[in-house]
PDB file of N, CA, C and O in Angstrom:
ATOM      1  N   MET A   1       6.758 -33.329   9.234  1.00  0.00           N
ATOM      2  CA  MET A   1       5.500 -34.381   8.848  1.00  0.00           C
ATOM      3  C   MET A   1       5.531 -35.451   9.944  1.00  0.00           C
ATOM      4  O   MET A   1       6.606 -35.755  10.461  1.00  0.00           O
ATOM      5  N   GLY A   2       4.306 -36.068  10.336  1.00  0.00           N
ATOM      6  CA  GLY A   2       4.152 -37.018  11.000  1.00  0.00           C
ATOM      7  C   GLY A   2       3.747 -38.273  10.127  1.00  0.00           C
ATOM      8  O   GLY A   2       3.898 -38.475   8.922  1.00  0.00           O
ATOM      9  N   LYS A   3       3.020 -39.278  11.409  1.00  0.00           N
ATOM     10  CA  LYS A   3       2.797 -40.620  10.654  1.00  0.00           C
ATOM     11  C   LYS A   3       1.079 -40.168   9.727  1.00  0.00           C
ATOM     12  O   LYS A   3       0.711 -40.839   8.763  1.00  0.00           O
ATOM     13  N   LYS A   4       0.562 -39.416  10.061  1.00  0.00           N
ATOM     14  CA  LYS A   4      -0.857 -39.373   9.591  1.00  0.00           C
ATOM     15  C   LYS A   4      -0.188 -38.387   8.108  1.00  0.00           C
ATOM     16  O   LYS A   4      -0.736 -38.574   7.021  1.00  0.00           O
ATOM     17  N   GLU A   5       0.722 -37.610   8.186  1.00  0.00           N
ATOM     18  CA  GLU A   5       1.013 -37.297   6.646  1.00  0.00           C
ATOM     19  C   GLU A   5       1.908 -37.992   5.450  1.00  0.00           C
ATOM     20  O   GLU A   5       2.258 -37.802   4.285  1.00  0.00           O
ATOM     21  N   PHE A   6       2.036 -38.898   6.501  1.00  0.00           N
ATOM     22  CA  PHE A   6       3.286 -40.222   5.321  1.00  0.00           C
ATOM     23  C   PHE A   6       1.977 -41.034   5.111  1.00  0.00           C
ATOM     24  O   PHE A   6       1.875 -41.427   3.949  1.00  0.00           O
ATOM     25  N   ILE A   7       1.100 -41.338   5.805  1.00  0.00           N
ATOM     26  CA  ILE A   7      -0.282 -42.128   4.990  1.00  0.00           C
ATOM     27  C   ILE A   7      -1.250 -41.613   4.058  1.00  0.00           C
ATOM     28  O   ILE A   7      -1.799 -42.257   3.164  1.00  0.00           O
ATOM     29  N   ALA A   8      -1.407 -40.447   4.331  1.00  0.00           N
ATOM     30  CA  ALA A   8      -1.921 -39.304   3.229  1.00  0.00           C
ATOM     31  C   ALA A   8      -1.171 -39.586   2.071  1.00  0.00           C
ATOM     32  O   ALA A   8      -1.592 -40.208   1.096  1.00  0.00           O
ATOM     33  N   LEU A   9       0.070 -39.058   2.225  1.00  0.00           N
ATOM     34  CA  LEU A   9       0.696 -39.138   0.945  1.00  0.00           C
ATOM     35  C   LEU A   9       1.019 -40.725   0.150  1.00  0.00           C
ATOM     36  O   LEU A   9       1.334 -40.828  -1.036  1.00  0.00           O
ATOM     37  N   ALA A  10       0.858 -41.872   1.104  1.00  0.00           N
ATOM     38  CA  ALA A  10       1.085 -42.953   0.397  1.00  0.00           C
ATOM     39  C   ALA A  10      -0.151 -43.086  -0.280  1.00  0.00           C
ATOM     40  O   ALA A  10      -0.070 -43.258  -1.496  1.00  0.00           O
ATOM     41  N   ASP A  11      -1.471 -43.038   0.320  1.00  0.00           N
ATOM     42  CA  ASP A  11      -2.973 -43.289  -0.004  1.00  0.00           C
ATOM     43  C   ASP A  11      -2.868 -42.242  -1.304  1.00  0.00           C
ATOM     44  O   ASP A  11      -3.726 -42.424  -2.168  1.00  0.00           O
ATOM     45  N   LYS A  12      -2.067 -41.345  -1.495  1.00  0.00           N
ATOM     46  CA  LYS A  12      -2.388 -40.738  -2.980  1.00  0.00           C
ATOM     47  C   LYS A  12      -1.651 -41.601  -3.677  1.00  0.00           C
ATOM     48  O   LYS A  12      -2.224 -42.483  -4.318  1.00  0.00           O
ATOM     49  N   LEU A  13      -0.652 -41.528  -3.675  1.00  0.00           N
ATOM     50  CA  LEU A  13       0.294 -42.732  -4.259  1.00  0.00           C
ATOM     51  C   LEU A  13      -0.219 -43.910  -4.709  1.00  0.00           C
ATOM     52  O   LEU A  13       0.031 -44.267  -5.861  1.00  0.00           O
ATOM     53  N   GLN A  14      -0.936 -44.612  -3.945  1.00  0.00           N
ATOM     54  CA  GLN A  14      -1.587 -45.728  -4.307  1.00  0.00           C
ATOM     55  C   GLN A  14      -2.946 -45.611  -5.186  1.00  0.00           C
ATOM     56  O   GLN A  14      -3.469 -46.315  -6.049  1.00  0.00           O
ATOM     57  N   MET A  15      -3.160 -44.796  -4.766  1.00  0.00           N
ATOM     58  CA  MET A  15      -4.229 -44.679  -5.970  1.00  0.00           C
ATOM     59  C   MET A  15      -4.175 -44.090  -7.095  1.00  0.00           C
ATOM     60  O   MET A  15      -5.055 -44.154  -7.953  1.00  0.00           O
ATOM     61  N   HIS A  16      -2.702 -43.211  -7.213  1.00  0.00           N
ATOM     62  CA  HIS A  16      -2.721 -42.808  -8.737  1.00  0.00           C
ATOM     63  C   HIS A  16      -2.196 -44.030  -9.263  1.00  0.00           C
ATOM     64  O   HIS A  16      -2.833 -44.518 -10.197  1.00  0.00           O
ATOM     65  N   ASN A  17      -0.831 -44.833  -8.736  1.00  0.00           N
ATOM     66  CA  ASN A  17      -0.679 -45.993  -9.722  1.00  0.00           C
ATOM     67  C   ASN A  17      -1.680 -47.110  -9.926  1.00  0.00           C
ATOM     68  O   ASN A  17      -1.568 -47.872 -10.886  1.00  0.00           O
ATOM     69  N   ARG A  18      -2.703 -47.225  -8.998  1.00  0.00           N
ATOM     70  CA  ARG A  18      -3.673 -47.807  -9.708  1.00  0.00           C
ATOM     71  C   ARG A  18      -4.666 -47.584 -10.919  1.00  0.00           C
ATOM     72  O   ARG A  18      -5.290 -48.364 -11.639  1.00  0.00           O
ATOM     73  N   MET A  19      -4.579 -46.429 -10.865  1.00  0.00           N
ATOM     74  CA  MET A  19      -5.468 -45.522 -11.794  1.00  0.00           C
ATOM     75  C   MET A  19      -4.576 -45.523 -13.171  1.00  0.00           C
ATOM     76  O   MET A  19      -5.141 -45.333 -14.247  1.00  0.00           O
ATOM     77  N   ASN A  20      -3.335 -45.717 -13.106  1.00  0.00           N
ATOM     78  CA  ASN A  20      -2.028 -45.372 -13.862  1.00  0.00           C
ATOM     79  C   ASN A  20      -1.320 -46.708 -14.443  1.00  0.00           C
ATOM     80  O   ASN A  20      -0.787 -46.700 -15.552  1.00  0.00           O
ATOM     81  N   THR A  21      -1.356 -47.952 -13.546  1.00  0.00           N
ATOM     82  CA  THR A  21      -0.613 -49.103 -14.011  1.00  0.00           C
ATOM     83  C   THR A  21      -0.241 -49.341 -15.392  1.00  0.00           C
ATOM     84  O   THR A  21      -0.998 -49.609 -16.324  1.00  0.00           O
ATOM     85  N   GLY A  22       1.242 -49.186 -15.409  1.00  0.00           N
ATOM     86  CA  GLY A  22       1.832 -49.360 -16.903  1.00  0.00           C
ATOM     87  C   GLY A  22       1.603 -48.366 -17.818  1.00  0.00           C
ATOM     88  O   GLY A  22       1.509 -48.572 -19.028  1.00  0.00           O
ATOM     89  N   THR A  23       1.507 -47.255 -17.270  1.00  0.00           N
ATOM     90  CA  THR A  23       1.512 -45.704 -18.436  1.00  0.00           C
ATOM     91  C   THR A  23       2.453 -45.083 -17.673  1.00  0.00           C
ATOM     92  O   THR A  23       2.752 -45.370 -16.514  1.00  0.00           O
ATOM     93  N   PRO A  24       3.046 -43.972 -18.555  1.00  0.00           N
ATOM     94  CA  PRO A  24       4.451 -43.245 -17.825  1.00  0.00           C
ATOM     95  C   PRO A  24       3.953 -42.455 -16.529  1.00  0.00           C
ATOM     96  O   PRO A  24       4.713 -41.794 -15.821  1.00  0.00           O
ATOM     97  N   ALA A  25       2.512 -42.612 -16.296  1.00  0.00           N
ATOM     98  CA  ALA A  25       2.382 -41.123 -15.312  1.00  0.00           C
ATOM     99  C   ALA A  25       2.603 -42.149 -13.978  1.00  0.00           C
ATOM    100  O   ALA A  25       2.684 -41.600 -12.879  1.00  0.00           O
ATOM    101  N   GLU A  26       2.688 -43.407 -14.038  1.00  0.00           N
ATOM    102  CA  GLU A  26       2.918 -44.381 -12.858  1.00  0.00           C
ATOM    103  C   GLU A  26       4.073 -43.855 -11.996  1.00  0.00           C
ATOM    104  O   GLU A  26       5.061 -43.381 -12.555  1.00  0.00           O
ATOM    105  N   PHE A  27       3.997 -43.912 -10.738  1.00  0.00           N
ATOM    106  CA  PHE A  27       5.079 -43.553  -9.835  1.00  0.00           C
ATOM    107  C   PHE A  27       6.182 -44.827  -9.570  1.00  0.00           C
ATOM    108  O   PHE A  27       5.858 -45.639  -8.703  1.00  0.00           O
ATOM    109  N   ASN A  28       7.269 -44.998 -10.173  1.00  0.00           N
ATOM    110  CA  ASN A  28       8.008 -45.806 -10.623  1.00  0.00           C
ATOM    111  C   ASN A  28       9.113 -45.866  -8.989  1.00  0.00           C
ATOM    112  O   ASN A  28       9.016 -44.979  -8.141  1.00  0.00           O
ATOM    113  N   ASN A  29       9.958 -46.908  -8.857  1.00  0.00           N
ATOM    114  CA  ASN A  29      10.940 -47.029  -8.035  1.00  0.00           C
ATOM    115  C   ASN A  29      11.610 -46.042  -7.765  1.00  0.00           C
ATOM    116  O   ASN A  29      11.573 -45.636  -6.603  1.00  0.00           O
ATOM    117  N   ASP A  30      12.382 -45.390  -8.691  1.00  0.00           N
ATOM    118  CA  ASP A  30      13.156 -44.200  -8.602  1.00  0.00           C
ATOM    119  C   ASP A  30      12.504 -42.898  -8.037  1.00  0.00           C
ATOM    120  O   ASP A  30      13.162 -42.129  -7.337  1.00  0.00           O
ATOM    121  N   HIS A  31      10.949 -42.623  -8.415  1.00  0.00           N
ATOM    122  CA  HIS A  31      10.430 -41.739  -8.238  1.00  0.00           C
ATOM    123  C   HIS A  31       9.904 -42.169  -6.361  1.00  0.00           C
ATOM    124  O   HIS A  31      10.036 -41.238  -5.566  1.00  0.00           O
ATOM    125  N   LEU A  32       9.456 -43.274  -5.905  1.00  0.00           N
ATOM    126  CA  LEU A  32       9.595 -43.451  -4.560  1.00  0.00           C
ATOM    127  C   LEU A  32      10.472 -43.229  -4.037  1.00  0.00           C
ATOM    128  O   LEU A  32      10.148 -42.459  -3.133  1.00  0.00           O
ATOM    129  N   ASN A  33      11.349 -43.392  -4.011  1.00  0.00           N
ATOM    130  CA  ASN A  33      13.085 -43.407  -3.274  1.00  0.00           C
ATOM    131  C   ASN A  33      12.995 -41.993  -3.335  1.00  0.00           C
ATOM    132  O   ASN A  33      13.067 -41.463  -2.227  1.00  0.00           O
ATOM    133  N   VAL A  34      12.850 -41.171  -4.364  1.00  0.00           N
ATOM    134  CA  VAL A  34      13.127 -39.751  -3.854  1.00  0.00           C
ATOM    135  C   VAL A  34      12.195 -39.372  -2.764  1.00  0.00           C
ATOM    136  O   VAL A  34      12.498 -38.655  -1.810  1.00  0.00           O
ATOM    137  N   LEU A  35      11.023 -39.917  -2.984  1.00  0.00           N
ATOM    138  CA  LEU A  35       9.751 -39.262  -1.849  1.00  0.00           C
ATOM    139  C   LEU A  35      10.276 -39.786  -0.409  1.00  0.00           C
ATOM    140  O   LEU A  35      10.359 -39.052   0.575  1.00  0.00           O
ATOM    141  N   ALA A  36      10.617 -41.148  -0.425  1.00  0.00           N
ATOM    142  CA  ALA A  36      11.018 -41.530   1.043  1.00  0.00           C
ATOM    143  C   ALA A  36      12.143 -41.078   1.635  1.00  0.00           C
ATOM    144  O   ALA A  36      12.446 -41.149   2.826  1.00  0.00           O
ATOM    145  N   SER A  37      12.792 -40.574   0.664  1.00  0.00           N
ATOM    146  CA  SER A  37      14.322 -40.083   1.255  1.00  0.00           C
ATOM    147  C   SER A  37      13.644 -38.496   1.551  1.00  0.00           C
ATOM    148  O   SER A  37      14.153 -37.631   2.263  1.00  0.00           O
ATOM    149  N   PHE A  38      12.942 -38.441   1.137  1.00  0.00           N
ATOM    150  CA  PHE A  38      12.383 -36.549   1.266  1.00  0.00           C
ATOM    151  C   PHE A  38      11.814 -37.248   3.110  1.00  0.00           C
ATOM    152  O   PHE A  38      12.486 -37.092   4.129  1.00  0.00           O
ATOM    153  N   CYS A  39      10.643 -37.879   3.046  1.00  0.00           N
ATOM    154  CA  CYS A  39      10.057 -38.088   4.275  1.00  0.00           C
ATOM    155  C   CYS A  39      10.950 -38.445   5.356  1.00  0.00           C
ATOM    156  O   CYS A  39      10.851 -38.070   6.525  1.00  0.00           O
ATOM    157  N   GLN A  40      12.016 -39.362   4.753  1.00  0.00           N
ATOM    158  CA  GLN A  40      13.109 -39.497   6.058  1.00  0.00           C
ATOM    159  C   GLN A  40      13.774 -38.107   6.686  1.00  0.00           C
ATOM    160  O   GLN A  40      14.065 -37.843   7.852  1.00  0.00           O
ATOM    161  N   SER A  41      13.902 -37.339   5.504  1.00  0.00           N
ATOM    162  CA  SER A  41      14.729 -36.253   5.989  1.00  0.00           C
ATOM    163  C   SER A  41      13.628 -35.363   7.095  1.00  0.00           C
ATOM    164  O   SER A  41      14.246 -34.587   7.824  1.00  0.00           O
ATOM    165  N   GLN A  42      12.504 -35.374   7.250  1.00  0.00           N
ATOM    166  CA  GLN A  42      11.371 -35.132   8.035  1.00  0.00           C
ATOM    167  C   GLN A  42      11.331 -35.390   9.009  1.00  0.00           C
ATOM    168  O   GLN A  42      11.288 -34.602   9.953  1.00  0.00           O
ATOM    169  N   ASN A  43      11.333 -36.711   9.067  1.00  0.00           N
ATOM    170  CA  ASN A  43      11.097 -37.481  10.469  1.00  0.00           C
ATOM    171  C   ASN A  43      11.916 -38.662  10.402  1.00  0.00           C
ATOM    172  O   ASN A  43      11.741 -39.634   9.666  1.00  0.00           O
ATOM    173  N   TYR A  44      13.080 -38.427  11.479  1.00  0.00           N
ATOM    174  CA  TYR A  44      13.752 -39.933  11.530  1.00  0.00           C
ATOM    175  C   TYR A  44      13.082 -41.063  11.991  1.00  0.00           C
ATOM    176  O   TYR A  44      13.568 -42.143  11.655  1.00  0.00           O
ATOM    177  N   ALA A  45      12.061 -41.069  12.696  1.00  0.00           N
ATOM    178  CA  ALA A  45      11.371 -42.297  12.875  1.00  0.00           C
ATOM    179  C   ALA A  45      10.676 -43.059  11.361  1.00  0.00           C
ATOM    180  O   ALA A  45      10.355 -44.247  11.385  1.00  0.00           O
ATOM    181  N   PHE A  46      10.544 -42.392  10.368  1.00  0.00           N
ATOM    182  CA  PHE A  46       9.830 -42.979   9.241  1.00  0.00           C
ATOM    183  C   PHE A  46      10.010 -43.943   8.607  1.00  0.00           C
ATOM    184  O   PHE A  46      10.546 -43.689   7.528  1.00  0.00           O
ATOM    185  N   LYS A  47       9.839 -44.800   8.750  1.00  0.00           N
ATOM    186  CA  LYS A  47       9.846 -46.207   8.186  1.00  0.00           C
ATOM    187  C   LYS A  47       9.324 -46.745   6.994  1.00  0.00           C
ATOM    188  O   LYS A  47       8.246 -47.265   6.707  1.00  0.00           O
ATOM    189  N   ARG A  48      10.689 -46.409   6.168  1.00  0.00           N
ATOM    190  CA  ARG A  48      10.801 -46.682   4.828  1.00  0.00           C
ATOM    191  C   ARG A  48      10.211 -47.842   4.221  1.00  0.00           C
ATOM    192  O   ARG A  48       9.380 -47.706   3.322  1.00  0.00           O
ATOM    193  N   GLU A  49      10.566 -48.958   4.630  1.00  0.00           N
ATOM    194  CA  GLU A  49       9.959 -50.227   3.879  1.00  0.00           C
ATOM    195  C   GLU A  49       8.733 -50.345   4.181  1.00  0.00           C
ATOM    196  O   GLU A  49       7.974 -50.819   3.336  1.00  0.00           O
ATOM    197  N   ARG A  50       8.204 -49.917   5.546  1.00  0.00           N
ATOM    198  CA  ARG A  50       6.327 -50.562   5.752  1.00  0.00           C
ATOM    199  C   ARG A  50       5.745 -49.261   4.728  1.00  0.00           C
ATOM    200  O   ARG A  50       4.683 -49.325   4.109  1.00  0.00           O
ATOM    201  N   TRP A  51       6.480 -48.344   4.710  1.00  0.00           N
ATOM    202  CA  TRP A  51       5.917 -47.257   3.529  1.00  0.00           C
ATOM    203  C   TRP A  51       5.582 -47.881   2.433  1.00  0.00           C
ATOM    204  O   TRP A  51       4.424 -48.153   2.117  1.00  0.00           O
ATOM    205  N   PHE A  52       6.878 -48.217   1.605  1.00  0.00           N
ATOM    206  CA  PHE A  52       6.662 -49.045   0.428  1.00  0.00           C
ATOM    207  C   PHE A  52       5.666 -50.049   0.419  1.00  0.00           C
ATOM    208  O   PHE A  52       4.675 -49.970  -0.306  1.00  0.00           O
ATOM    209  N   SER A  53       5.923 -51.159   1.331  1.00  0.00           N
ATOM    210  CA  SER A  53       4.952 -51.851   1.664  1.00  0.00           C
ATOM    211  C   SER A  53       3.609 -51.677   1.265  1.00  0.00           C
ATOM    212  O   SER A  53       3.047 -52.284   0.353  1.00  0.00           O
ATOM    213  N   TYR A  54       2.933 -50.458   2.302  1.00  0.00           N
ATOM    214  CA  TYR A  54       1.887 -50.124   2.361  1.00  0.00           C
ATOM    215  C   TYR A  54       1.425 -49.358   0.847  1.00  0.00           C
ATOM    216  O   TYR A  54       0.226 -49.212   0.612  1.00  0.00           O
ATOM    217  N   ILE A  55       2.247 -48.991   0.070  1.00  0.00           N
ATOM    218  CA  ILE A  55       1.691 -48.497  -1.523  1.00  0.00           C
ATOM    219  C   ILE A  55       1.657 -49.362  -2.122  1.00  0.00           C
ATOM    220  O   ILE A  55       0.895 -49.232  -3.081  1.00  0.00           O
ATOM    221  N   LYS A  56       2.278 -50.558  -2.034  1.00  0.00           N
ATOM    222  CA  LYS A  56       1.960 -51.959  -3.211  1.00  0.00           C
ATOM    223  C   LYS A  56       0.918 -52.265  -2.605  1.00  0.00           C
ATOM    224  O   LYS A  56       0.240 -52.868  -3.436  1.00  0.00           O
ATOM    225  N   GLY A  57       0.214 -52.203  -1.384  1.00  0.00           N
ATOM    226  CA  GLY A  57      -1.223 -52.761  -1.070  1.00  0.00           C
ATOM    227  C   GLY A  57      -0.485 -54.242  -0.303  1.00  0.00           C
ATOM    228  O   GLY A  57      -1.112 -55.289  -0.141  1.00  0.00           O
ATOM    229  N   GLU A  58       0.647 -54.075   0.012  1.00  0.00           N
ATOM    230  CA  GLU A  58       1.055 -55.560   0.935  1.00  0.00           C
ATOM    231  C   GLU A  58       0.754 -55.841   2.332  1.00  0.00           C
ATOM    232  O   GLU A  58       0.802 -56.896   2.964  1.00  0.00           O
ATOM    233  N   CYS A  59       0.448 -54.714   2.653  1.00  0.00           N
ATOM    234  CA  CYS A  59       0.189 -54.385   4.429  1.00  0.00           C
ATOM    235  C   CYS A  59      -0.375 -52.807   4.837  1.00  0.00           C
ATOM    236  O   CYS A  59      -0.213 -51.758   4.213  1.00  0.00           O
ATOM    237  N   GLY A  60      -1.063 -53.044   6.063  1.00  0.00           N
ATOM    238  CA  GLY A  60      -1.981 -51.774   6.337  1.00  0.00           C
ATOM    239  C   GLY A  60      -1.567 -50.538   6.464  1.00  0.00           C
ATOM    240  O   GLY A  60      -0.455 -50.541   5.936  1.00  0.00           O
ATOM    241  N   PRO A  61      -1.785 -49.516   6.835  1.00  0.00           N
ATOM    242  CA  PRO A  61      -0.970 -48.196   7.023  1.00  0.00           C
ATOM    243  C   PRO A  61       0.134 -48.415   8.208  1.00  0.00           C
ATOM    244  O   PRO A  61       1.275 -47.953   8.171  1.00  0.00           O
ATOM    245  N   SER A  62      -0.473 -49.293   9.387  1.00  0.00           N
ATOM    246  CA  SER A  62       0.346 -49.506  10.224  1.00  0.00           C
ATOM    247  C   SER A  62       1.897 -50.619  10.345  1.00  0.00           C
ATOM    248  O   SER A  62       2.819 -50.805  11.139  1.00  0.00           O
ATOM    249  N   GLY A  63       1.445 -51.121   9.053  1.00  0.00           N
ATOM    250  CA  GLY A  63       2.321 -52.382   9.056  1.00  0.00           C
ATOM    251  C   GLY A  63       1.411 -53.856   9.252  1.00  0.00           C
ATOM    252  O   GLY A  63       1.880 -54.973   9.035  1.00  0.00           O
ATOM    253  N   GLY A  64       0.273 -53.628   9.625  1.00  0.00           N
ATOM    254  CA  GLY A  64      -0.568 -55.096   9.505  1.00  0.00           C
ATOM    255  C   GLY A  64      -1.039 -55.549   9.073  1.00  0.00           C
ATOM    256  O   GLY A  64      -0.608 -55.194   7.976  1.00  0.00           O
ATOM    257  N   LYS A  65      -2.098 -56.539   8.750  1.00  0.00           N
ATOM    258  CA  LYS A  65      -3.007 -57.104   7.760  1.00  0.00           C
ATOM    259  C   LYS A  65      -3.394 -55.793   7.073  1.00  0.00           C
ATOM    260  O   LYS A  65      -3.458 -54.710   7.656  1.00  0.00           O
ATOM    261  N   VAL A  66      -3.711 -56.050   5.443  1.00  0.00           N
ATOM    262  CA  VAL A  66      -4.489 -54.893   4.512  1.00  0.00           C
ATOM    263  C   VAL A  66      -6.220 -55.224   5.010  1.00  0.00           C
ATOM    264  O   VAL A  66      -6.619 -56.349   5.311  1.00  0.00           O
ATOM    265  N   LYS A  67      -7.141 -53.890   5.005  1.00  0.00           N
ATOM    266  CA  LYS A  67      -8.156 -54.506   5.360  1.00  0.00           C
ATOM    267  C   LYS A  67      -9.075 -54.393   4.027  1.00  0.00           C
ATOM    268  O   LYS A  67     -10.194 -54.904   4.003  1.00  0.00           O
TER     269      LYS A  67
END
């Protein structure tokens, strides 16, 4: 997996969490940690903290400002 696929996955998680906030269907930190570990195993350059920040809407896909 490359950066493009990691961003696409984060986009889906972000959309899912927005639609299911507070319900059992929301991805929690444990779920996201498992996914991040998988992503890291697929690409050593995977930036775990940036990926989490992007899912939370704290930064853009490359770590910059949110558009």
